[in-house]
Structure formats: C-alpha cells, structure tokens
N, C-alpha and C positions, 0 to 999 in steps of 0.2 A: 504494500500500500504506500502511496505517496503522501508525504506530509509537508506542510509549510513549516520551515525551520528558521531559526535565527540564532546568531552567535555574536555576543558582544565582545569587544576587544578594546585595547588602548587606542585613543585617538591618534591617528597617523599610521596605524598598522593595518588598515582595512584592505589594502592591496595584497599584502602578505597573506592575510587570512583568506581572502577570496581565492588565491592560488592554492592554498592548502585545502580549502573546501572542495575545489574542483577535483583535486587529486583523490579526495575521499568519496567522490561520486556525486557531489552536489550539482544541481542543475538550476537554471533560471536564477543565476547569482546576481545579486544587486548590492552594491556597496552603499551603506549609509554612514552618517557621522557616528563613529564608535561602534559599529556593528555591521554584520553581513547577513542579508536575508537570502534564503535559497530553498529549494525543494529537494526531497530525497526520501528514500525508503528506510526500512529498519537497518539495512546494511550500512547505509550512509550515516545513520545516527551513531552506530557503533564505531565505524572507522573514524568519523570526525572527532569523537570523544578521545579515542586512543592516539590519534596522529596529529591533531592540530596543535601547533606549538604556541600560538598567540591568542587562541580563543579563551575566553573566561569561562564559558559554559555553552552547552548546546541545548536549545529549547524547542519544543513543539509549540507553534503558535495555535492557541485554542480559539482566540477571538480578538478582533479589533473593533472598537466602536467609540463613539463620542459619549463622554460622561461629564455632565455638569451638576447632576444630582444623584443621590444614592439609589433612587429608583432606576436610573439609567444603568447603573452597575448591576443591580439585582436582576432586572429583567433580561439584560443581555447575557449575563453569566448563566442564568437559568436555561437559556437556549443552547448552551454548549452541550454537545452529546458526550458528557463525561463518562457515561456507561460504556463507551467504546474503549476507554482506557482503564477504568477501575471496575473491578469485580464487586459483587455484593458485600463482601467482607472488607474491602480495601478502604483506605482513608485518603481523601484528597485534603491536603492542608496547605495554607498559605505560608510559604517559607520566607519570602522576602517581597518587599514592595517599595516603590518610590513614587512620590508625587512632586512634579516640577512645573512651576508656572501654571498651576491649575486651580480651579475654584475649590475643589475638594482637597483638603490638605491633611486630614487626620488619617494617618496610616492604620492605626488600630481599628478605626471605624470602617475603613475600606476593607480591611482584612475580614472583619466580622461579616460584612455584607456579601463578599465573595464566598466565604465559607457557608453562610446560610443558604445561598442560592444553590450551591453544589449539593448540600444535604437534602434540600427539598427535591431537587432533580433526581437524586439517587433513590430517595424514598418512593417517589412516583414510579420510576422505571423498574425497581426491584420489589415494589409493593411491600414495603417495610414500614412499620410504625417508628422503629428506632434502628439506626444503622449500627451494626456490630463494631465496625472500624477496628477489627483485630487482625486484619490481614496486611497486605503490602501498603506501605505508606508512599504516596505520590506527591512530591513537592511542587507547588504552583507558585509562580512569581507574577507580579504585575508591575507595569510602568504606566503612570498617568502623566503624560507630557502634553502641556498646552491643551488640556481637556480631552485628549485622545488617549484611550486606554488600550493597552496590549496585555493580554493574559497568556502566559506560556506555561507549559508543563516542563519542568526541569529534568532532563535526562542525565545530568552530570552528578548532581548531589554536591559534594564539596567542590569548590572552584577548581578549574583545570590547571591553575597555577600550582596547585598542590600535587606535585609529581610523586611524592613519597620519598624523595631522597634527602630533603632538607628538614629534618626534625628540629634542628637548632640553627640559629644564625648569629652573626655578629651584630654590632650596634646599628649598622646602616645597610640593611639588605636591599637588594633590588629584586623586584618581583620576577619570578621565572618567565612569565609570559612577555614581560617587557624586555628582559635579557634576550630571549629567543628572537624577538622582533629586531633588536639591534644587531644580533648576529646575522639575521637575514639581510638587513640593510647593508651590512659589511660584506655581503656575498661570500661568506665562508664556504670553502670547498674542501673535499677530502684530501687535498694535497697542500693545504695551507698550514702554516705555523702561526698559532695565535698566542699572544702574550697579554696577561693582565697584571700590570704592576701594582694594583690595589685589589687583590683577589678576594679579600673578605671571606665570605663563606663559599666562594668558588662558583657562584651561580652562572656568571658569564662564560667561564671556561667550560663548565659542565654542559650548558646549552649548546655551546659551539662544538664540543666533542660529540654530543649526541646527534647533532645535525650532520657532522662529517661522517659518523659511523652509521647513519640512518637508523638510530635508536628512537623509536616512537616515544615521545615525551611522557605519555601516560600509560604505557603498556604494563606497568607494575603496580597498578592501583585498581580499585573497584569504582563502579558508577551506580547512581540511583537506578538508572534504566535497566540494570542487570536483573532487577527483581520484578520489573513490570511484566505482567502476564501477557500483554499483546506483542512483546518482542521475544521471539524464540531464543532460548539460551544458546542454541547452535549458532545463531548469528553472531553473538558475542564471542563464542569459542573460536569461530572461523576468523574473526577479525583479529583476535589476539594471536592466533597461530600465524596469520599472514604477516603481522608486524614483527614477530620474532624471527620468521624466516627471512625477512628483508634486512636484518642487521648485518653490516659489513664487519667481518672478523679478521680480515687480513690487512688492515690499515697499518702503516708504519709511521704515521704522524705523531708528533708529541706537542702538547700544549703546556705552556709554562705559566705558573702563577707566583707572584711575589707579594709579601705583605710585611710590614714592620712588626706586626703582632704575631708571635709564634702560635698563639691559640687559634688565630685565623688560618694560619697555614695548616694546622692539624685538622681544623674544621673542613677546609677545602678538600683535603685528601680523604677524610671520612665520607663526606657527601659524594665525592666522585666515585668512591667504591660502591656506595649504595645505589648510585644511578647506573652502574654497569659501565662507567667510563673511566675507571681507575687506571687502567693500563695506558690510557692516552694522556694522562695529566700528571705533571710533577709540580711540586710547590716547595718554596723555601723562604726563609726569613731574609728580607732585603729592604733597606730603606730606598725610597725613590732617588735619593741623591747618589746612590751607588749603581743605578741602572745602567746597563749597556746592552746594545743589540748583540745577540749571539752570532748573527749573520744577516745578510741582506734578504729582502723579500718576505718580511713577516708582517702580521697584522696586529697592531696594538688595539685592543678593545677594552675600555675600562670605565668604571664608575667611581671616580675619586671622591674623597670627602667634600661635602659642601655644607655651609654654615647652618642651613635650616635643620639639619639632622644631627650633626655632631661637630664639636669643636667651635672655635670662634672664626669669624669672617676673615680676620687678618691671617690666621693660621692657614685657612683654605687658600687664600690668595698667594701666600708664600709657597705652598705646595705647587700651585699652577705655574709660578715663575720657575721653580725647580724643574718641573716637567718640561717646560720649554727648553731649558738648558740641556737636558739629557736626551730628550727625544728628537730634537732638531739639531742640525739638518738630518735628513734620512735618505737612504738610497734604496729605491725599489721597495719601499715599505709604506704601509698605510696606517693611519691613526684615526680612531673613533673614540670620542670622549663625550659622555653625557654629564651635564652639570646644570645647575640652576643659576649660576652666577653669570650675570650679563656681560661682565668685563672679561670673560674667559680669553677671547682672542687677543686682547691687549696684554693680558698677563702672560699668556702662553708665548707671545712674541710673533705670531703669524696669523693672518686671516685665513679662516677655513675655506676650503673649496666649496663646501656646502654645509648648511645647518638646517636641522629639521626640528620642529616643535614636537615634543613628546611629554607625557605626564608620568612621573614616578610617584605613584599614589596620588595625593592631591597637590604635589609640587610640580609647577610648570617648569620643564627643563628644555634644553636644546641638545641635540646630538650633533657635535661638530665633527665633520669628516675632512680628513686631509688625505688626498689621493697620493699614489706612488709618485716619487720624483726620480728622474734619471739624470 
C-alpha cells in the first residue's frame, strides 16, 4: 500500500534528505522548509528509517486541514481511518505537538482533542464501550502552523539522530543528523582522509566513516513501526538484512580525531567501536596549536568550541586565530568549519569559498567551506 510520508530535517539539508529518500524508494518527492514530503510503501518506510542519515523521523501523514477552533480539530481527526493502522486493543497516543503562529496555542488542549477524536472513532469502528488500549502503542504527532494542521503517525519512535552509538557525550555535542549533513556537504568519499581537530565525542568522524563504509546510520536500533500490525515484520527483517549486506568491509581509509581533553579522545574511540566504525578511526590527545597535516589531500571537518555553548567568547576567538595559523595555507586539502561566531572568516584569516546557514539545535550557525588549493 502507498502512503503519504514526511520526514523533517535540519534547515539547509533538504536536498541531502531528498536524495536519501529517493534511494530508499520514495516517490513524488517534494522539498519543503525543514522537511521532505514523499510517497512510499511499507518497504520505503523501513528503508528510510534505517538508511536516512539526516532525517529526524519518518511519519505517515494521516490528515491535513485548517484549524482555527477545537471543533475543527475534533471533526477532522475523527474522519481519519485510524482503524487501518490500530487494532482493537492498540492505543493511539499523542506523543508530540507544536503550534506556531496559530490561533490555537494550548498544546495540552490540542492533544486532548486529538486523543478524544481517535477514541470515539475506535469505539465506533470496533463497537466498544471502552477501549482496552493494552496492545501496541502508536505515537501520533501534530504540527499546527499558521492555522494549518498536519497529523502524522510516527514510525520512528525515538528521533533518528539516536543511532545507538552515543550513550554519552562531551560538553558540546553536535547532533548526529547535522554531522551527517555536513559530511554530505563535504562530499566525503570512501577514498578520503578526514580529520577532526576538535573531535569531542567523535560524532563527525563516526558519521563520515559510516558514510564511507556504507554503514546505514540506524541499522543497530529499533523503531516504533516495528511493532505496528499493518507492517509485516518480514519487511523490517529484509531491510535490515539489505543494509548489513551493503556494508563495505575492505576499506583501507583511516580517519583521525584530535582533542585537548583525553576523556574526549576515549569517548571518540568508545563511540566509534559501538557504531561499527572503530577500525576506521584513530584518536589522540593534541592541542590545536600542535596540529599539522599528515599529508596533502585531506578533508578537515570540525565543530570547534563557540561561546554560546562552552567557554568565553575571547577564548573561542583565540582558538579560531590559532586554527588559521595551523590550517592555512593548505595544499590539495579542504576545510569545513561550523560555528556561530560571525567574525569567523576575519579571525581565521581567509574568506571562505562558500558559507551555508545551518542550525545546531537552536543556535544559528554557518558552515564555512574552503575548497582545495593547488
């Protein structure tokens, strides 16, 4: 069966996600601000959850309608054929919701209205006075944007940035989905050498190594949709098997991480092992002042400290000045730096070939790209 599907992502990564959705079998792909809409069957749902590196989650669109009053929500949600997704013992619950620039602003009240409409629909269709709700739990999300409401069934459960390899992190982590997007924008290939001189918990290196080795980012975790009765378990099993069979095991590349904190170095190595990328990644304690290129033709991809998250602004600026001294000039190598500090190019000592606006959590940042020089 074909479903209308949607996948949110970081602003600026829509093209990357659209490409990944197409590889997962998605059709009728449309890029929106911060999301990609598409159609697909159960196999597409499973493959997209397992393989999409920049998607935050994969949802089945249940309904879209205009809502300026609670009656609008109740009546439209009651029309949704939820019995196609939930059995008589299952529970549909509102897991998350957002209201942005809309007349209705109370999230708890909207949640109660959506839930009430689903309960009444299920009671009518299954001819029950009271729903058991002791079976499968199906999470539902809603977005009310400018009085236009979208209701989705969440097939992912925990956000897809939770790959399963990073139980712990250092003080200033970068989200896995954003790191994967930066790696894609850097065009990392299976012949590249990647270096992160501020490796932290290793997220950028791990996402780069996973991409190079074709390790599906979420093939070692579970999803809410795996318990849904309308998706055959064989579909999930086949998707996992396909992902595991696609891993490249004969790579000879090595990715390098450095950090001034020995605890961060250990964390990088531990996380890399959990991700299945341990043999591709090495890490050691090193101050940025002691950085040197091991050879030409490498890609520097890094998320250095910035003041909003850690340390003082003056300290961050001094780090950027030091980066400019040790990373420039470069021969046949590229540099990608994400930061929120507007004066980065001035501090670094060279204007970027390109900069792109990205968000690290709620912090507006820019990815500064310096292409290879000969």
